[in-house]
PLY file of the C-alpha trace (Angstrom):
ply
format ascii 1.0
element vertex 323
property float x
property float y
property float z
element edge 322
property int vertex1
property int vertex2
end_header
-111.11 34.56 64.58
-111.82 37.44 62.17
-110.99 37.36 58.45
-107.78 39.36 58.82
-106.51 37.10 61.60
-107.38 33.99 59.59
-105.50 35.23 56.53
-102.49 36.09 58.69
-102.57 32.68 60.35
-102.75 30.90 57.02
-99.86 32.98 55.74
-97.73 32.11 58.76
-98.53 28.39 58.26
-97.50 28.63 54.63
-94.23 30.31 55.60
-93.60 27.65 58.21
-94.21 24.94 55.63
-91.82 26.63 53.24
-89.20 26.86 55.97
-89.53 23.17 56.72
-88.95 22.37 53.05
-85.70 24.34 52.78
-82.67 22.38 51.51
-80.75 23.25 54.68
-83.08 21.03 56.68
-82.66 18.07 54.34
-82.83 15.24 55.23
-84.99 15.12 58.33
-86.68 11.75 57.81
-86.00 8.31 56.21
-85.35 8.18 52.48
-86.91 5.76 49.99
-84.58 4.23 47.39
-86.65 2.73 44.56
-85.40 0.13 42.08
-87.31 -1.29 39.13
-86.47 -4.96 39.49
-87.22 -7.83 41.85
-84.94 -8.76 44.77
-81.86 -10.75 43.85
-81.02 -8.99 40.60
-78.17 -6.60 39.84
-80.07 -3.39 40.62
-81.16 -4.81 43.96
-77.61 -5.93 44.65
-76.18 -2.47 43.96
-78.86 -0.76 46.07
-78.38 -3.01 49.06
-74.59 -2.88 48.82
-74.56 0.90 49.18
-77.79 1.84 51.00
-76.36 1.61 54.53
-73.36 3.72 53.56
-75.66 6.22 51.83
-77.82 6.44 54.94
-74.79 7.09 57.14
-73.58 9.79 54.78
-76.99 11.50 54.74
-77.69 10.95 58.42
-81.03 9.21 57.84
-82.06 5.58 57.14
-82.33 4.62 53.46
-85.02 2.03 52.74
-84.72 -0.03 49.53
-88.08 -0.44 47.79
-88.39 -2.97 44.94
-91.01 -2.00 42.34
-90.53 -4.47 39.48
-92.51 -4.57 36.28
-92.81 -3.20 32.75
-89.08 -3.21 32.13
-88.47 -0.99 35.20
-90.92 1.67 33.96
-93.18 1.27 37.01
-90.38 2.36 39.33
-89.29 5.20 37.07
-92.83 6.55 36.81
-93.30 6.33 40.58
-90.20 8.42 41.22
-90.91 10.82 38.36
-94.29 11.61 39.95
-93.01 11.75 43.54
-92.63 15.07 45.36
-89.31 16.65 44.35
-88.07 16.88 47.92
-85.18 14.41 47.97
-87.01 11.70 49.89
-87.70 9.43 46.89
-84.63 8.33 44.92
-84.25 6.01 41.94
-81.43 3.70 40.92
-81.95 3.30 37.18
-80.27 1.78 34.15
-80.44 2.69 30.45
-83.73 0.75 30.36
-85.63 3.41 32.31
-83.87 6.46 30.94
-83.34 5.76 27.23
-84.79 2.45 26.10
-88.33 2.38 27.48
-89.21 5.92 26.31
-87.89 5.00 22.85
-89.94 1.79 22.82
-93.13 3.32 24.12
-93.79 7.05 23.62
-97.08 6.61 25.49
-95.32 6.00 28.81
-96.64 8.11 31.67
-93.18 9.61 32.20
-90.21 10.73 30.11
-86.53 11.10 30.89
-87.19 14.82 31.37
-89.24 13.95 34.46
-86.12 12.61 36.17
-83.08 14.60 37.23
-79.69 12.94 36.81
-77.52 12.89 39.93
-74.56 10.57 39.21
-73.52 7.41 37.48
-72.77 4.76 40.11
-71.51 1.56 38.49
-70.46 0.07 35.20
-70.04 -3.55 34.16
-70.24 -5.88 31.21
-73.09 -8.30 30.74
-72.23 -12.00 30.82
-73.53 -14.42 28.21
-74.32 -17.66 30.02
-76.05 -20.92 29.11
-77.50 -23.92 30.88
-74.69 -26.51 31.01
-77.12 -29.20 29.81
-77.27 -27.51 26.40
-73.76 -28.75 25.66
-72.86 -25.29 24.35
-69.24 -24.57 25.23
-68.45 -21.40 23.27
-69.88 -18.50 21.28
-69.23 -20.49 18.11
-71.25 -23.40 19.53
-74.10 -21.04 20.41
-74.21 -19.52 16.94
-74.17 -22.98 15.34
-76.99 -24.23 17.60
-79.11 -21.15 16.93
-78.63 -21.41 13.16
-79.41 -25.12 13.16
-82.86 -24.58 14.72
-83.94 -20.93 14.23
-86.13 -19.72 17.09
-85.72 -22.89 19.15
-83.28 -21.41 21.66
-85.03 -19.32 24.30
-83.18 -16.51 26.06
-84.34 -15.00 29.34
-84.04 -11.36 30.37
-85.05 -9.07 33.21
-87.74 -7.53 31.03
-88.58 -6.14 27.62
-86.20 -3.34 26.74
-83.75 -4.25 29.50
-80.01 -4.29 28.83
-80.00 -8.13 28.72
-82.78 -7.98 26.12
-80.86 -5.50 24.02
-77.66 -7.48 24.53
-79.35 -10.50 22.98
-80.95 -8.37 20.25
-77.53 -7.00 19.30
-76.14 -10.54 19.31
-78.86 -11.68 16.92
-78.27 -8.63 14.74
-74.50 -9.17 14.52
-74.66 -12.95 13.99
-77.87 -13.26 11.96
-79.33 -15.88 14.31
-82.95 -16.10 15.46
-83.74 -16.77 19.13
-86.92 -16.41 21.20
-87.15 -13.78 23.93
-88.71 -14.78 27.28
-88.94 -11.70 29.57
-89.20 -11.95 33.36
-89.83 -9.38 36.09
-86.22 -9.31 37.28
-82.72 -10.59 36.73
-82.87 -13.25 39.43
-86.01 -14.79 37.91
-84.40 -14.78 34.47
-81.32 -16.54 35.83
-83.46 -19.11 37.66
-85.25 -19.93 34.41
-81.95 -20.78 32.71
-80.81 -22.94 35.62
-84.16 -24.75 35.58
-83.93 -25.38 31.84
-87.06 -23.37 31.03
-84.80 -21.14 28.91
-81.40 -21.97 27.51
-79.35 -18.78 27.82
-79.21 -15.22 29.06
-77.23 -12.03 28.75
-77.29 -11.43 32.48
-75.73 -8.79 34.67
-72.54 -9.86 36.39
-73.93 -9.96 39.96
-76.79 -12.18 38.77
-74.72 -14.60 36.71
-71.28 -15.02 38.26
-72.25 -16.67 41.59
-74.26 -19.29 39.69
-71.52 -19.80 37.12
-68.88 -20.34 39.82
-71.16 -22.94 41.39
-71.53 -24.82 38.10
-75.22 -24.09 37.67
-74.56 -21.89 34.64
-71.82 -21.92 32.02
-70.47 -18.42 31.31
-69.22 -18.06 27.72
-68.05 -14.45 27.34
-68.50 -10.88 28.49
-70.41 -8.40 26.35
-67.54 -5.96 25.89
-65.26 -6.22 22.89
-62.17 -6.85 25.03
-61.74 -8.93 28.17
-62.86 -7.22 31.36
-60.72 -7.15 34.53
-64.03 -7.25 36.38
-64.69 -10.78 35.12
-61.33 -12.56 34.87
-61.20 -15.78 32.91
-63.84 -14.94 30.33
-63.06 -13.81 26.78
-64.38 -10.60 25.31
-66.53 -10.76 22.20
-63.65 -9.96 19.85
-61.61 -12.87 21.20
-64.72 -15.08 21.08
-65.12 -14.38 17.36
-67.45 -11.35 17.23
-65.30 -8.24 16.72
-68.36 -6.16 15.84
-70.02 -6.68 19.22
-69.58 -4.35 22.22
-72.02 -3.47 25.00
-71.47 -2.05 28.49
-74.03 -1.52 31.24
-74.43 1.08 34.00
-76.59 2.10 36.96
-77.13 5.66 38.11
-78.89 7.74 40.76
-81.89 9.91 39.81
-84.41 12.12 41.61
-87.66 13.73 40.44
-87.24 16.71 38.12
-87.71 19.91 40.08
-85.70 18.69 43.06
-83.86 21.78 44.40
-80.24 21.88 43.21
-78.98 22.10 46.79
-80.76 18.86 47.70
-79.60 17.13 44.52
-76.05 18.21 45.39
-76.39 16.70 48.87
-77.53 13.42 47.31
-74.67 13.58 44.81
-72.12 14.15 47.57
-73.58 11.43 49.79
-73.75 8.91 46.93
-70.13 9.68 46.03
-69.00 9.11 49.61
-71.03 5.90 49.92
-69.82 4.38 46.66
-66.18 5.11 47.55
-66.35 3.13 50.78
-63.88 0.21 50.55
-66.53 -2.25 51.75
-68.96 -1.15 49.02
-66.30 -1.28 46.31
-65.16 -4.73 47.43
-68.71 -6.08 47.64
-69.52 -4.94 44.12
-66.17 -6.03 42.66
-66.68 -9.59 43.89
-69.51 -9.94 41.41
-68.02 -8.10 38.47
-69.29 -4.56 39.02
-67.04 -1.49 39.11
-67.79 1.75 40.90
-67.91 4.48 38.24
-68.88 7.94 39.48
-69.66 11.13 37.59
-67.67 14.25 38.42
-70.92 16.22 38.77
-74.64 15.95 37.98
-73.96 18.06 34.88
-71.30 15.63 33.69
-73.74 12.73 34.17
-76.37 14.60 32.13
-73.86 15.07 29.30
-72.98 11.37 29.46
-76.65 10.41 29.25
-77.20 12.58 26.19
-74.52 10.66 24.28
-75.19 7.24 25.80
-78.88 7.49 24.99
-78.06 7.76 21.28
-76.43 4.31 21.38
-79.40 2.63 23.08
-82.05 4.31 20.92
-80.12 3.41 17.76
-79.90 -0.20 18.95
-83.65 -0.32 19.71
-84.42 0.86 16.18
-81.80 -1.12 14.28
-82.60 -4.37 16.10
-86.33 -3.71 15.64
-87.04 -4.19 19.34
-90.75 -3.64 20.02
-92.73 -2.82 23.15
-94.78 -5.78 24.36
0 1
1 2
2 3
3 4
4 5
5 6
6 7
7 8
8 9
9 10
10 11
11 12
12 13
13 14
14 15
15 16
16 17
17 18
18 19
19 20
20 21
21 22
22 23
23 24
24 25
25 26
26 27
27 28
28 29
29 30
30 31
31 32
32 33
33 34
34 35
35 36
36 37
37 38
38 39
39 40
40 41
41 42
42 43
43 44
44 45
45 46
46 47
47 48
48 49
49 50
50 51
51 52
52 53
53 54
54 55
55 56
56 57
57 58
58 59
59 60
60 61
61 62
62 63
63 64
64 65
65 66
66 67
67 68
68 69
69 70
70 71
71 72
72 73
73 74
74 75
75 76
76 77
77 78
78 79
79 80
80 81
81 82
82 83
83 84
84 85
85 86
86 87
87 88
88 89
89 90
90 91
91 92
92 93
93 94
94 95
95 96
96 97
97 98
98 99
99 100
100 101
101 102
102 103
103 104
104 105
105 106
106 107
107 108
108 109
109 110
110 111
111 112
112 113
113 114
114 115
115 116
116 117
117 118
118 119
119 120
120 121
121 122
122 123
123 124
124 125
125 126
126 127
127 128
128 129
129 130
130 131
131 132
132 133
133 134
134 135
135 136
136 137
137 138
138 139
139 140
140 141
141 142
142 143
143 144
144 145
145 146
146 147
147 148
148 149
149 150
150 151
151 152
152 153
153 154
154 155
155 156
156 157
157 158
158 159
159 160
160 161
161 162
162 163
163 164
164 165
165 166
166 167
167 168
168 169
169 170
170 171
171 172
172 173
173 174
174 175
175 176
176 177
177 178
178 179
179 180
180 181
181 182
182 183
183 184
184 185
185 186
186 187
187 188
188 189
189 190
190 191
191 192
192 193
193 194
194 195
195 196
196 197
197 198
198 199
199 200
200 201
201 202
202 203
203 204
204 205
205 206
206 207
207 208
208 209
209 210
210 211
211 212
212 213
213 214
214 215
215 216
216 217
217 218
218 219
219 220
220 221
221 222
222 223
223 224
224 225
225 226
226 227
227 228
228 229
229 230
230 231
231 232
232 233
233 234
234 235
235 236
236 237
237 238
238 239
239 240
240 241
241 242
242 243
243 244
244 245
245 246
246 247
247 248
248 249
249 250
250 251
251 252
252 253
253 254
254 255
255 256
256 257
257 258
258 259
259 260
260 261
261 262
262 263
263 264
264 265
265 266
266 267
267 268
268 269
269 270
270 271
271 272
272 273
273 274
274 275
275 276
276 277
277 278
278 279
279 280
280 281
281 282
282 283
283 284
284 285
285 286
286 287
287 288
288 289
289 290
290 291
291 292
292 293
293 294
294 295
295 296
296 297
297 298
298 299
299 300
300 301
301 302
302 303
303 304
304 305
305 306
306 307
307 308
308 309
309 310
310 311
311 312
312 313
313 314
314 315
315 316
316 317
317 318
318 319
319 320
320 321
321 322
């Protein structure tokens, strides 16, 4: 093969590769859906509730991949550095997008490395205690914490997670001192409360409610100011005696920055279809999670810009530090 022929052959290969990468051919192979927490937690629950429906909508299998650790930063970094071709997706919470970058500017990724696709769910956190503590209400919890500052241990799904910030806000509003015990996922945090290793948690609804209904945890209130129809029977914080407390939690779909808009739009459309399936809605509603979709990727980006201000302000005002 002479030099001219070689150059021509290489050029044709490059064109072929470019053609294979065109958005019109997407998707042509299985898709990886990464979450930053261990199996059994709320993020895992959301991913597995909708992954089959997402795969059917896209026409390719969707494989859930748990990458817990570092407050979900490991998963976010993995996806941020993945090829922007639509085959590596991330279900993320405020922890990955707003909180962790605010806590640790030395992270190997930033929110700019991830492209917002759509919000997926919203729900309150649930404040729950081990029944053996004898704590029956928010007032009881505040009294117990003030009686022995630092003695009560609260578990979370990781430093900078929404449960961590939920507890930090609680301490800030009430003036109590409690000790933070972070775990690598929501299910591990819940197990620690049931085992008595920790005394309470601000857990996500899917993690807490099944255990509370079985009597292994005592749910005291939801983290929103008013009662939530998602969690009937529990008071909101205003009713429980803390009118200055309000916190809501969400999960959303993200892809690596640089993903072609046409591919991101396909993922947006497929996620919207999947989340609107009655079976997915019913599955999530059973454990206190509501489907909450963005009208467009641009609308989700605008939401994140405002929502991030709340979380960053909370990180700073509550003096939450990276571990």
